[in-house]
Each structure stands twice: as C-alpha cells, then as structure tokens.
A tleap script that builds the chain and sets N, CA, C and O, in Angstrom:
source leaprc.protein.ff14SB
mol = sequence {
  NMET CYS SER LYS ALA GLY ALA HIE ASP ILE
  ILE LEU GLN SER LYS VAL PHE CYS VAL ASN
  ILE LEU ALA ALA ASP GLN GLN ASP VAL ALA
  VAL ARG PHE SER GLY GLY SER ASP ILE ARG
  GLY SER GLU ARG PHE VAL GLY HIE ALA TRP
  GLY ARG LEU GLU THR GLY ALA PRO VAL LEU
  GLU HIE ALA LEU ALA VAL LEU ASP CYS GLU
  LEU ILE GLU SER HIE ARG SER THR THR HIE
  THR ILE PHE ILE GLY ARG VAL VAL ASP GLY
  ALA THR ARG SER GLN ALA ARG PRO LEU LEU
  TYR PHE ARG GLY ASP TYR TRP ASN LEU GLY
  GLU CARG
}
set mol.1.N position { 5.952 25.940 -1.442 }
set mol.1.CA position { 5.741 24.529 -1.195 }
set mol.1.C position { 5.025 24.421 0.140 }
set mol.1.O position { 5.348 25.134 1.089 }
set mol.2.N position { 4.022 23.498 0.208 }
set mol.2.CA position { 3.223 23.346 1.388 }
set mol.2.C position { 3.669 22.202 2.237 }
set mol.2.O position { 3.249 22.086 3.389 }
set mol.3.N position { 4.494 21.365 1.713 }
set mol.3.CA position { 4.881 20.150 2.417 }
set mol.3.C position { 6.351 19.905 2.312 }
set mol.3.O position { 6.981 20.317 1.338 }
set mol.4.N position { 6.924 19.233 3.308 }
set mol.4.CA position { 8.260 18.771 3.273 }
set mol.4.C position { 8.437 17.377 2.675 }
set mol.4.O position { 9.546 16.879 2.480 }
set mol.5.N position { 7.273 16.776 2.394 }
set mol.5.CA position { 7.327 15.408 1.809 }
set mol.5.C position { 8.014 15.401 0.433 }
set mol.5.O position { 7.720 16.228 -0.430 }
set mol.6.N position { 8.920 14.458 0.259 }
set mol.6.CA position { 9.680 14.353 -0.938 }
set mol.6.C position { 8.875 14.236 -2.241 }
set mol.6.O position { 9.312 14.700 -3.294 }
set mol.7.N position { 7.729 13.627 -2.154 }
set mol.7.CA position { 6.930 13.364 -3.314 }
set mol.7.C position { 5.997 14.554 -3.624 }
set mol.7.O position { 5.398 14.578 -4.699 }
set mol.8.N position { 5.862 15.491 -2.763 }
set mol.8.CA position { 4.871 16.614 -2.929 }
set mol.8.C position { 5.008 17.338 -4.261 }
set mol.8.O position { 4.054 17.401 -5.036 }
set mol.9.N position { 6.206 17.891 -4.533 }
set mol.9.CA position { 6.445 18.638 -5.727 }
set mol.9.C position { 6.408 17.744 -6.984 }
set mol.9.O position { 5.942 18.168 -8.041 }
set mol.10.N position { 6.898 16.524 -6.851 }
set mol.10.CA position { 6.875 15.566 -7.956 }
set mol.10.C position { 5.453 15.326 -8.357 }
set mol.10.O position { 5.165 15.305 -9.553 }
set mol.11.N position { 4.528 15.141 -7.411 }
set mol.11.CA position { 3.152 14.852 -7.769 }
set mol.11.C position { 2.528 16.126 -8.411 }
set mol.11.O position { 1.815 15.994 -9.406 }
set mol.12.N position { 2.759 17.300 -7.903 }
set mol.12.CA position { 2.249 18.529 -8.523 }
set mol.12.C position { 2.733 18.713 -9.976 }
set mol.12.O position { 1.987 19.138 -10.858 }
set mol.13.N position { 4.036 18.367 -10.180 }
set mol.13.CA position { 4.588 18.573 -11.524 }
set mol.13.C position { 4.154 17.473 -12.558 }
set mol.13.O position { 3.860 17.770 -13.716 }
set mol.14.N position { 4.132 16.225 -12.092 }
set mol.14.CA position { 3.887 15.091 -13.006 }
set mol.14.C position { 2.340 14.900 -13.163 }
set mol.14.O position { 1.898 14.385 -14.189 }
set mol.15.N position { 1.550 15.295 -12.194 }
set mol.15.CA position { 0.092 15.128 -12.198 }
set mol.15.C position { -0.292 13.629 -12.106 }
set mol.15.O position { -1.392 13.241 -12.500 }
set mol.16.N position { 0.607 12.821 -11.595 }
set mol.16.CA position { 0.240 11.390 -11.360 }
set mol.16.C position { 0.833 10.960 -10.019 }
set mol.16.O position { 1.794 11.533 -9.506 }
set mol.17.N position { 0.187 9.893 -9.476 }
set mol.17.CA position { 0.706 9.293 -8.203 }
set mol.17.C position { 0.078 7.853 -8.120 }
set mol.17.O position { -0.870 7.509 -8.826 }
set mol.18.N position { 0.680 7.058 -7.210 }
set mol.18.CA position { 0.117 5.777 -6.939 }
set mol.18.C position { -0.039 5.585 -5.464 }
set mol.18.O position { 0.820 5.985 -4.678 }
set mol.19.N position { -1.128 4.978 -5.085 }
set mol.19.CA position { -1.371 4.642 -3.730 }
set mol.19.C position { -1.028 3.171 -3.567 }
set mol.19.O position { -1.695 2.327 -4.166 }
set mol.20.N position { -0.025 2.835 -2.790 }
set mol.20.CA position { 0.385 1.439 -2.561 }
set mol.20.C position { -0.185 1.045 -1.157 }
set mol.20.O position { 0.194 1.581 -0.115 }
set mol.21.N position { -1.113 0.079 -1.225 }
set mol.21.CA position { -1.640 -0.489 0.064 }
set mol.21.C position { -0.808 -1.691 0.420 }
set mol.21.O position { -0.781 -2.681 -0.312 }
set mol.22.N position { -0.125 -1.605 1.551 }
set mol.22.CA position { 0.856 -2.627 1.893 }
set mol.22.C position { 0.289 -3.890 2.447 }
set mol.22.O position { -0.753 -3.887 3.102 }
set mol.23.N position { 0.967 -4.963 2.189 }
set mol.23.CA position { 0.640 -6.284 2.706 }
set mol.23.C position { 1.423 -6.485 4.057 }
set mol.23.O position { 2.408 -5.798 4.329 }
set mol.24.N position { 0.954 -7.415 4.846 }
set mol.24.CA position { 1.522 -7.690 6.169 }
set mol.24.C position { 3.012 -7.957 6.099 }
set mol.24.O position { 3.715 -7.665 7.066 }
set mol.25.N position { 3.518 -8.487 5.028 }
set mol.25.CA position { 4.961 -8.784 4.877 }
set mol.25.C position { 5.775 -7.591 4.395 }
set mol.25.O position { 6.936 -7.759 4.020 }
set mol.26.N position { 5.205 -6.401 4.395 }
set mol.26.CA position { 5.915 -5.260 3.897 }
set mol.26.C position { 6.073 -4.178 4.913 }
set mol.26.O position { 6.107 -3.001 4.554 }
set mol.27.N position { 6.172 -4.528 6.174 }
set mol.27.CA position { 6.307 -3.531 7.278 }
set mol.27.C position { 7.570 -2.737 7.092 }
set mol.27.O position { 7.599 -1.561 7.455 }
set mol.28.N position { 8.630 -3.326 6.538 }
set mol.28.CA position { 9.860 -2.583 6.361 }
set mol.28.C position { 9.707 -1.460 5.350 }
set mol.28.O position { 10.413 -0.455 5.432 }
set mol.29.N position { 8.766 -1.620 4.366 }
set mol.29.CA position { 8.512 -0.543 3.404 }
set mol.29.C position { 7.760 0.608 4.171 }
set mol.29.O position { 8.049 1.781 3.937 }
set mol.30.N position { 6.830 0.278 5.056 }
set mol.30.CA position { 6.105 1.288 5.767 }
set mol.30.C position { 7.076 2.069 6.680 }
set mol.30.O position { 6.960 3.292 6.749 }
set mol.31.N position { 7.989 1.447 7.355 }
set mol.31.CA position { 8.945 2.112 8.220 }
set mol.31.C position { 9.828 2.970 7.359 }
set mol.31.O position { 10.078 4.123 7.710 }
set mol.32.N position { 10.309 2.467 6.253 }
set mol.32.CA position { 11.259 3.227 5.385 }
set mol.32.C position { 10.603 4.534 4.833 }
set mol.32.O position { 11.241 5.587 4.810 }
set mol.33.N position { 9.326 4.444 4.392 }
set mol.33.CA position { 8.693 5.586 3.806 }
set mol.33.C position { 8.026 6.546 4.782 }
set mol.33.O position { 7.646 7.659 4.420 }
set mol.34.N position { 7.894 6.101 6.006 }
set mol.34.CA position { 7.235 6.981 7.017 }
set mol.34.C position { 8.232 7.775 7.801 }
set mol.34.O position { 7.856 8.517 8.709 }
set mol.35.N position { 9.543 7.637 7.465 }
set mol.35.CA position { 10.610 8.363 8.204 }
set mol.35.C position { 11.060 7.688 9.385 }
set mol.35.O position { 11.762 8.295 10.194 }
set mol.36.N position { 10.712 6.431 9.576 }
set mol.36.CA position { 11.126 5.650 10.770 }
set mol.36.C position { 12.479 5.054 10.647 }
set mol.36.O position { 12.937 4.355 11.551 }
set mol.37.N position { 13.144 5.310 9.536 }
set mol.37.CA position { 14.578 4.791 9.386 }
set mol.37.C position { 15.446 6.021 8.931 }
set mol.37.O position { 14.941 7.121 8.705 }
set mol.38.N position { 16.709 5.772 8.821 }
set mol.38.CA position { 17.619 6.828 8.419 }
set mol.38.C position { 17.718 6.906 6.877 }
set mol.38.O position { 18.508 7.686 6.345 }
set mol.39.N position { 16.943 6.125 6.197 }
set mol.39.CA position { 16.989 6.139 4.687 }
set mol.39.C position { 16.061 7.229 4.180 }
set mol.39.O position { 14.901 7.319 4.583 }
set mol.40.N position { 16.590 8.052 3.291 }
set mol.40.CA position { 15.889 9.208 2.831 }
set mol.40.C position { 15.867 9.274 1.241 }
set mol.40.O position { 16.659 8.592 0.591 }
set mol.41.N position { 15.032 10.030 0.690 }
set mol.41.CA position { 14.994 10.371 -0.731 }
set mol.41.C position { 14.804 9.058 -1.555 }
set mol.41.O position { 14.098 8.133 -1.156 }
set mol.42.N position { 15.472 9.049 -2.706 }
set mol.42.CA position { 15.305 7.931 -3.654 }
set mol.42.C position { 15.918 6.656 -3.109 }
set mol.42.O position { 15.638 5.589 -3.654 }
set mol.43.N position { 16.723 6.697 -2.087 }
set mol.43.CA position { 17.258 5.483 -1.478 }
set mol.43.C position { 16.163 4.614 -0.900 }
set mol.43.O position { 16.351 3.406 -0.753 }
set mol.44.N position { 15.003 5.207 -0.563 }
set mol.44.CA position { 13.923 4.412 -0.006 }
set mol.44.C position { 13.386 3.388 -0.981 }
set mol.44.O position { 12.800 2.392 -0.556 }
set mol.45.N position { 13.567 3.603 -2.305 }
set mol.45.CA position { 13.131 2.657 -3.269 }
set mol.45.C position { 14.040 1.427 -3.507 }
set mol.45.O position { 13.628 0.436 -4.110 }
set mol.46.N position { 15.318 1.533 -3.000 }
set mol.46.CA position { 16.238 0.477 -3.219 }
set mol.46.C position { 15.904 -0.744 -2.414 }
set mol.46.O position { 15.519 -0.657 -1.248 }
set mol.47.N position { 16.060 -1.907 -3.060 }
set mol.47.CA position { 15.829 -3.195 -2.292 }
set mol.47.C position { 14.404 -3.749 -2.422 }
set mol.47.O position { 14.077 -4.781 -1.835 }
set mol.48.N position { 13.565 -3.058 -3.192 }
set mol.48.CA position { 12.201 -3.487 -3.421 }
set mol.48.C position { 11.969 -3.487 -4.949 }
set mol.48.O position { 12.634 -2.731 -5.658 }
set mol.49.N position { 11.099 -4.264 -5.439 }
set mol.49.CA position { 10.706 -4.338 -6.856 }
set mol.49.C position { 9.623 -3.299 -7.122 }
set mol.49.O position { 8.583 -3.265 -6.463 }
set mol.50.N position { 9.900 -2.473 -8.090 }
set mol.50.CA position { 8.992 -1.356 -8.469 }
set mol.50.C position { 8.593 -1.528 -9.943 }
set mol.50.O position { 9.430 -1.948 -10.742 }
set mol.51.N position { 7.430 -1.240 -10.306 }
set mol.51.CA position { 7.026 -1.286 -11.673 }
set mol.51.C position { 6.223 -0.073 -11.973 }
set mol.51.O position { 6.247 0.896 -11.213 }
set mol.52.N position { 5.486 -0.100 -13.098 }
set mol.52.CA position { 4.720 1.044 -13.558 }
set mol.52.C position { 3.418 0.473 -14.232 }
set mol.52.O position { 3.440 -0.580 -14.868 }
set mol.53.N position { 2.355 1.181 -14.067 }
set mol.53.CA position { 1.099 0.876 -14.720 }
set mol.53.C position { 0.844 1.997 -15.766 }
set mol.53.O position { 1.782 2.521 -16.366 }
set mol.54.N position { -0.389 2.332 -15.956 }
set mol.54.CA position { -0.805 3.271 -17.020 }
set mol.54.C position { -0.154 4.696 -16.916 }
set mol.54.O position { 0.310 5.249 -17.913 }
set mol.55.N position { -0.140 5.249 -15.707 }
set mol.55.CA position { 0.394 6.629 -15.619 }
set mol.55.C position { 1.890 6.758 -15.546 }
set mol.55.O position { 2.432 7.845 -15.746 }
set mol.56.N position { 2.571 5.659 -15.262 }
set mol.56.CA position { 4.046 5.703 -15.078 }
set mol.56.C position { 4.504 5.985 -13.733 }
set mol.56.O position { 5.714 6.011 -13.507 }
set mol.57.N position { 3.600 6.211 -12.760 }
set mol.57.CA position { 3.983 6.450 -11.368 }
set mol.57.C position { 4.584 5.128 -10.790 }
set mol.57.O position { 4.190 4.038 -11.206 }
set mol.58.N position { 5.515 5.237 -9.855 }
set mol.58.CA position { 6.109 4.048 -9.254 }
set mol.58.C position { 5.061 3.219 -8.495 }
set mol.58.O position { 4.318 3.715 -7.648 }
set mol.59.N position { 5.049 1.948 -8.848 }
set mol.59.CA position { 4.047 0.999 -8.233 }
set mol.59.C position { 4.835 -0.101 -7.496 }
set mol.59.O position { 5.684 -0.758 -8.098 }
set mol.60.N position { 4.569 -0.294 -6.250 }
set mol.60.CA position { 5.282 -1.380 -5.476 }
set mol.60.C position { 4.765 -2.676 -5.839 }
set mol.60.O position { 3.597 -2.975 -5.592 }
set mol.61.N position { 5.644 -3.539 -6.465 }
set mol.61.CA position { 5.226 -4.878 -6.818 }
set mol.61.C position { 5.014 -5.673 -5.529 }
set mol.61.O position { 5.682 -5.447 -4.520 }
set mol.62.N position { 4.078 -6.599 -5.591 }
set mol.62.CA position { 3.646 -7.442 -4.503 }
set mol.62.C position { 2.891 -6.689 -3.359 }
set mol.62.O position { 2.693 -7.270 -2.292 }
set mol.63.N position { 2.481 -5.458 -3.555 }
set mol.63.CA position { 1.654 -4.819 -2.612 }
set mol.63.C position { 0.334 -5.499 -2.497 }
set mol.63.O position { -0.047 -6.250 -3.394 }
set mol.64.N position { -0.398 -5.266 -1.411 }
set mol.64.CA position { -1.737 -5.851 -1.241 }
set mol.64.C position { -2.597 -5.335 -2.392 }
set mol.64.O position { -3.304 -6.118 -3.026 }
set mol.65.N position { -2.551 -4.041 -2.670 }
set mol.65.CA position { -3.285 -3.374 -3.752 }
set mol.65.C position { -2.561 -2.122 -4.167 }
set mol.65.O position { -1.852 -1.517 -3.364 }
set mol.66.N position { -2.723 -1.737 -5.372 }
set mol.66.CA position { -2.123 -0.446 -5.877 }
set mol.66.C position { -3.216 0.272 -6.703 }
set mol.66.O position { -3.931 -0.319 -7.512 }
set mol.67.N position { -3.285 1.579 -6.438 }
set mol.67.CA position { -4.184 2.442 -7.201 }
set mol.67.C position { -3.362 3.457 -7.966 }
set mol.67.O position { -2.745 4.338 -7.367 }
set mol.68.N position { -3.345 3.342 -9.305 }
set mol.68.CA position { -2.589 4.218 -10.198 }
set mol.68.C position { -3.521 5.397 -10.576 }
set mol.68.O position { -4.577 5.210 -11.180 }
set mol.69.N position { -3.103 6.567 -10.211 }
set mol.69.CA position { -4.010 7.785 -10.298 }
set mol.69.C position { -3.467 8.944 -11.130 }
set mol.69.O position { -2.263 9.191 -11.209 }
set mol.70.N position { -4.399 9.619 -11.730 }
set mol.70.CA position { -4.096 10.912 -12.336 }
set mol.70.C position { -4.554 11.983 -11.362 }
set mol.70.O position { -5.644 11.875 -10.801 }
set mol.71.N position { -3.768 12.988 -11.153 }
set mol.71.CA position { -4.172 14.101 -10.240 }
set mol.71.C position { -5.232 14.973 -10.914 }
set mol.71.O position { -5.041 15.501 -12.009 }
set mol.72.N position { -6.332 15.093 -10.223 }
set mol.72.CA position { -7.424 15.934 -10.772 }
set mol.72.C position { -7.587 17.200 -9.980 }
set mol.72.O position { -8.025 18.204 -10.542 }
set mol.73.N position { -7.250 17.214 -8.670 }
set mol.73.CA position { -7.317 18.410 -7.872 }
set mol.73.C position { -6.305 18.348 -6.780 }
set mol.73.O position { -5.895 17.261 -6.373 }
set mol.74.N position { -5.885 19.502 -6.287 }
set mol.74.CA position { -5.068 19.625 -5.078 }
set mol.74.C position { -5.582 20.752 -4.261 }
set mol.74.O position { -5.943 21.797 -4.803 }
set mol.75.N position { -5.631 20.578 -2.961 }
set mol.75.CA position { -6.121 21.604 -2.034 }
set mol.75.C position { -5.049 21.813 -0.954 }
set mol.75.O position { -4.645 20.897 -0.238 }
set mol.76.N position { -4.621 23.066 -0.886 }
set mol.76.CA position { -3.585 23.421 0.129 }
set mol.76.C position { -4.236 23.871 1.429 }
set mol.76.O position { -5.256 24.559 1.452 }
set mol.77.N position { -3.609 23.456 2.478 }
set mol.77.CA position { -3.943 23.879 3.809 }
set mol.77.C position { -2.662 24.475 4.429 }
set mol.77.O position { -1.656 24.624 3.735 }
set mol.78.N position { -2.693 24.803 5.685 }
set mol.78.CA position { -1.538 25.414 6.291 }
set mol.78.C position { -0.297 24.564 6.176 }
set mol.78.O position { 0.755 25.074 5.791 }
set mol.79.N position { -0.376 23.345 6.480 }
set mol.79.CA position { 0.852 22.456 6.524 }
set mol.79.C position { 0.762 21.270 5.567 }
set mol.79.O position { 1.724 20.509 5.465 }
set mol.80.N position { -0.370 21.080 4.850 }
set mol.80.CA position { -0.558 19.865 3.991 }
set mol.80.C position { -1.217 20.294 2.703 }
set mol.80.O position { -1.807 21.366 2.566 }
set mol.81.N position { -1.070 19.362 1.756 }
set mol.81.CA position { -1.811 19.453 0.550 }
set mol.81.C position { -2.586 18.139 0.373 }
set mol.81.O position { -2.024 17.053 0.515 }
set mol.82.N position { -3.867 18.254 0.064 }
set mol.82.CA position { -4.664 17.053 -0.211 }
set mol.82.C position { -4.734 16.847 -1.720 }
set mol.82.O position { -5.127 17.740 -2.470 }
set mol.83.N position { -4.352 15.677 -2.136 }
set mol.83.CA position { -4.313 15.341 -3.550 }
set mol.83.C position { -5.559 14.421 -3.823 }
set mol.83.O position { -5.772 13.413 -3.149 }
set mol.84.N position { -6.325 14.811 -4.800 }
set mol.84.CA position { -7.501 14.017 -5.255 }
set mol.84.C position { -7.183 13.480 -6.620 }
set mol.84.O position { -6.879 14.234 -7.544 }
set mol.85.N position { -7.255 12.164 -6.749 }
set mol.85.CA position { -6.931 11.528 -8.008 }
set mol.85.C position { -8.051 10.709 -8.615 }
set mol.85.O position { -8.967 10.269 -7.920 }
set mol.86.N position { -7.967 10.513 -9.904 }
set mol.86.CA position { -8.913 9.584 -10.582 }
set mol.86.C position { -8.131 8.314 -10.795 }
set mol.86.O position { -7.067 8.355 -11.414 }
set mol.87.N position { -8.601 7.209 -10.317 }
set mol.87.CA position { -7.944 5.910 -10.476 }
set mol.87.C position { -8.099 5.497 -11.977 }
set mol.87.O position { -9.199 5.469 -12.528 }
set mol.88.N position { -6.928 5.178 -12.600 }
set mol.88.CA position { -6.951 4.839 -14.016 }
set mol.88.C position { -6.479 3.373 -14.241 }
set mol.88.O position { -6.654 2.796 -15.315 }
set mol.89.N position { -5.868 2.801 -13.162 }
set mol.89.CA position { -5.432 1.439 -13.265 }
set mol.89.C position { -5.187 0.941 -11.848 }
set mol.89.O position { -5.202 1.715 -10.892 }
set mol.90.N position { -4.967 -0.328 -11.732 }
set mol.90.CA position { -4.769 -0.887 -10.384 }
set mol.90.C position { -4.388 -2.374 -10.455 }
set mol.90.O position { -4.403 -2.987 -11.523 }
set mol.91.N position { -4.054 -2.921 -9.307 }
set mol.91.CA position { -3.691 -4.338 -9.283 }
set mol.91.C position { -3.857 -4.776 -7.763 }
set mol.91.O position { -3.829 -3.948 -6.852 }
set mol.92.N position { -4.026 -6.088 -7.566 }
set mol.92.CA position { -4.149 -6.597 -6.245 }
set mol.92.C position { -3.327 -7.956 -6.129 }
set mol.92.O position { -3.038 -8.637 -7.113 }
set mol.93.N position { -3.006 -8.255 -4.910 }
set mol.93.CA position { -2.414 -9.547 -4.532 }
set mol.93.C position { -3.431 -10.199 -3.628 }
set mol.93.O position { -3.392 -10.019 -2.411 }
set mol.94.N position { -4.320 -10.937 -4.198 }
set mol.94.CA position { -5.539 -11.415 -3.403 }
set mol.94.C position { -5.205 -12.317 -2.261 }
set mol.94.O position { -5.990 -12.375 -1.314 }
set mol.95.N position { -4.098 -13.034 -2.268 }
set mol.95.CA position { -3.775 -13.977 -1.161 }
set mol.95.C position { -3.089 -13.320 0.000 }
set mol.95.O position { -2.924 -13.936 1.053 }
set mol.96.N position { -2.679 -12.063 -0.170 }
set mol.96.CA position { -2.009 -11.350 0.948 }
set mol.96.C position { -2.923 -10.810 2.014 }
set mol.96.O position { -4.089 -10.513 1.757 }
set mol.97.N position { -2.390 -10.683 3.215 }
set mol.97.CA position { -3.103 -10.047 4.339 }
set mol.97.C position { -2.670 -8.579 4.428 }
set mol.97.O position { -1.537 -8.268 4.059 }
set mol.98.N position { -3.491 -7.703 4.883 }
set mol.98.CA position { -3.188 -6.256 4.967 }
set mol.98.C position { -2.225 -5.987 6.122 }
set mol.98.O position { -2.225 -6.667 7.148 }
set mol.99.N position { -1.397 -4.949 5.896 }
set mol.99.CA position { -0.537 -4.370 6.969 }
set mol.99.C position { -1.354 -3.376 7.715 }
set mol.99.O position { -1.851 -2.427 7.109 }
set mol.100.N position { -1.526 -3.537 9.009 }
set mol.100.CA position { -2.375 -2.610 9.765 }
set mol.100.C position { -1.451 -1.859 10.779 }
set mol.100.O position { -0.556 -2.433 11.398 }
set mol.101.N position { -1.735 -0.558 10.896 }
set mol.101.CA position { -1.074 0.276 11.902 }
set mol.101.C position { -2.123 0.878 12.768 }
set mol.101.O position { -3.049 1.532 12.288 }
set mol.102.N position { -1.978 0.653 14.076 }
set mol.102.CA position { -3.057 1.074 15.028 }
set mol.102.C position { -2.390 1.297 16.383 }
set mol.102.O position { -1.634 0.460 16.875 }
set mol.103.N position { -2.698 2.465 16.973 }
set mol.103.CA position { -2.234 2.811 18.355 }
set mol.103.C position { -0.717 2.708 18.389 }
set mol.103.O position { -0.154 2.174 19.345 }
set mol.104.N position { -0.037 3.223 17.339 }
set mol.104.CA position { 1.444 3.376 17.345 }
set mol.104.C position { 2.151 2.041 17.091 }
set mol.104.O position { 3.338 1.919 17.394 }
set mol.105.N position { 1.483 1.077 16.565 }
set mol.105.CA position { 2.116 -0.258 16.388 }
set mol.105.C position { 1.502 -0.973 15.178 }
set mol.105.O position { 0.360 -0.717 14.796 }
set mol.106.N position { 2.275 -1.854 14.603 }
set mol.106.CA position { 1.847 -2.653 13.467 }
set mol.106.C position { 1.151 -3.917 14.020 }
set mol.106.O position { 1.608 -4.519 14.992 }
set mol.107.N position { 0.061 -4.290 13.388 }
set mol.107.CA position { -0.814 -5.420 13.912 }
set mol.107.C position { -0.979 -6.448 12.914 }
set mol.107.O position { -1.137 -6.154 11.730 }
set mol.108.N position { -0.950 -7.704 13.353 }
set mol.108.CA position { -1.328 -8.830 12.549 }
set mol.108.C position { -2.590 -9.405 13.190 }
set mol.108.O position { -2.508 -9.980 14.275 }
set mol.109.N position { -3.700 -9.275 12.581 }
set mol.109.CA position { -4.935 -9.686 13.175 }
set mol.109.C position { -5.005 -11.200 13.418 }
set mol.109.O position { -5.737 -11.654 14.297 }
set mol.110.N position { -4.268 -11.953 12.665 }
set mol.110.CA position { -4.259 -13.392 12.828 }
set mol.110.C position { -3.566 -13.821 14.143 }
set mol.110.O position { -3.804 -14.924 14.635 }
set mol.111.N position { -2.727 -12.964 14.696 }
set mol.111.CA position { -1.955 -13.238 15.916 }
set mol.111.C position { -2.515 -12.531 17.122 }
set mol.111.O position { -2.043 -12.788 18.229 }
set mol.112.N position { -3.494 -11.653 16.983 }
set mol.112.CA position { -3.994 -10.888 18.161 }
set mol.112.C position { -5.368 -11.377 18.603 }
set mol.112.O position { -5.929 -10.853 19.565 }
savepdb mol mol.pdb
quit
C-alpha cells in the first residue's frame, strides 16, 4: 500500500471514485475528511446525506459539484498514488458558492 488514506485501497479494488467539490456551507465536511477532527473511518460519513450516481461511489448530496468517475489509471510514487478517472456522471448545485482553502484557512470571497 502506498498511502495511509482510508479510501486508497477501496478505490484500487472497486475501480470507482467520486470527487466532491464542496460548497461554502460544507466546511465541516472538509475538516472531517482532512483529518482536522477526531472522527475517523466510516464515521466521517455520519450526519451528512450521501447518494450514488452511475458508478455507485458515495456522492455528497448538496455539494457544489460532484464528478462520478471510473478509475482508468493509477500511478504510484514514494508516498502517494495518483488516480486518473473518466467522468461518467455528475451533478451541480448551481446556486451555491465554492468552499475555498487558501494559506491555511477557509475563505468566503463575499466577505473578504
């Protein structure tokens, strides 16, 4: 295994993944999945609505955008694996604003 990330082996085995692009009102999801909280493993999914699109990978409902992907390639490096996927489905929440992370902090461009 190249990574300690919980999803690493699941993606390699299932050959599917979803990229969830978070909205400004989903900072708690970012903190939870980035390791910024004490919540680990499958407990990170509790308290939020999850669905599935074509591949069956978990899709965060109400995200700014989601890209449902089939794994087509993986490239290992010393400490990381790069997953390259083909987008087979997706969704957007057009009225939402993006969650931005810059210089170690979350930003709301409407307030800065």
